[in-house]
N, C-alpha and C positions, 0 to 999 in steps of 0.2 A: 202333223200339220200340213194340209195340202196347199197348192200354189194359190188357190183362191183366198184362203184364209191368210196367207202370208202377204199377198197384195192388199188385202183389206187392212190388215195391221199396219202395213207400211203406209198406206194412205191416211189412216186415222192418227198414227203416232209419229210419222216422218216429219211433218211440218213443224209440230211443236218442239221435236228434238232438234231440228235444224235451227230453229229460232233460238233455242236455249243455248246451243253451241256457239252460235254467232254472238249472243250477248255476252257469254262467258269470256270469249276471246277479246271482245271489245273492252270489257271491264277489267281484264287481268291487270293491265298496267295501273289502272286507278286503285285496285285492291292492293297491289304491291306498294304503291306510294302511301296509302293509308296504313299498312303495316309498318313501314319505316317510320312514319310520324308517330305512331303509337309507341314504338320502341324508343324513339328519342324523347318523347314526353315521359315515359316511365323513367328514363335515365335522369332527366331533369328533376323530376319529383323526388327520386331517390337521393340525389345530390343535395337537395334542398332541405332534407331532414336533418 
């Protein structure tokens, strides 16, 4: 792969990758809280049976 192809690939895929990484970092805290809530709900349902 020569330099022109690498620059074209970075221009085509760099922005979507940057946006995806930014969104994953922003959403990480919310995903962690969601997982904790699902675990707590699982424990409550198991205790209710």
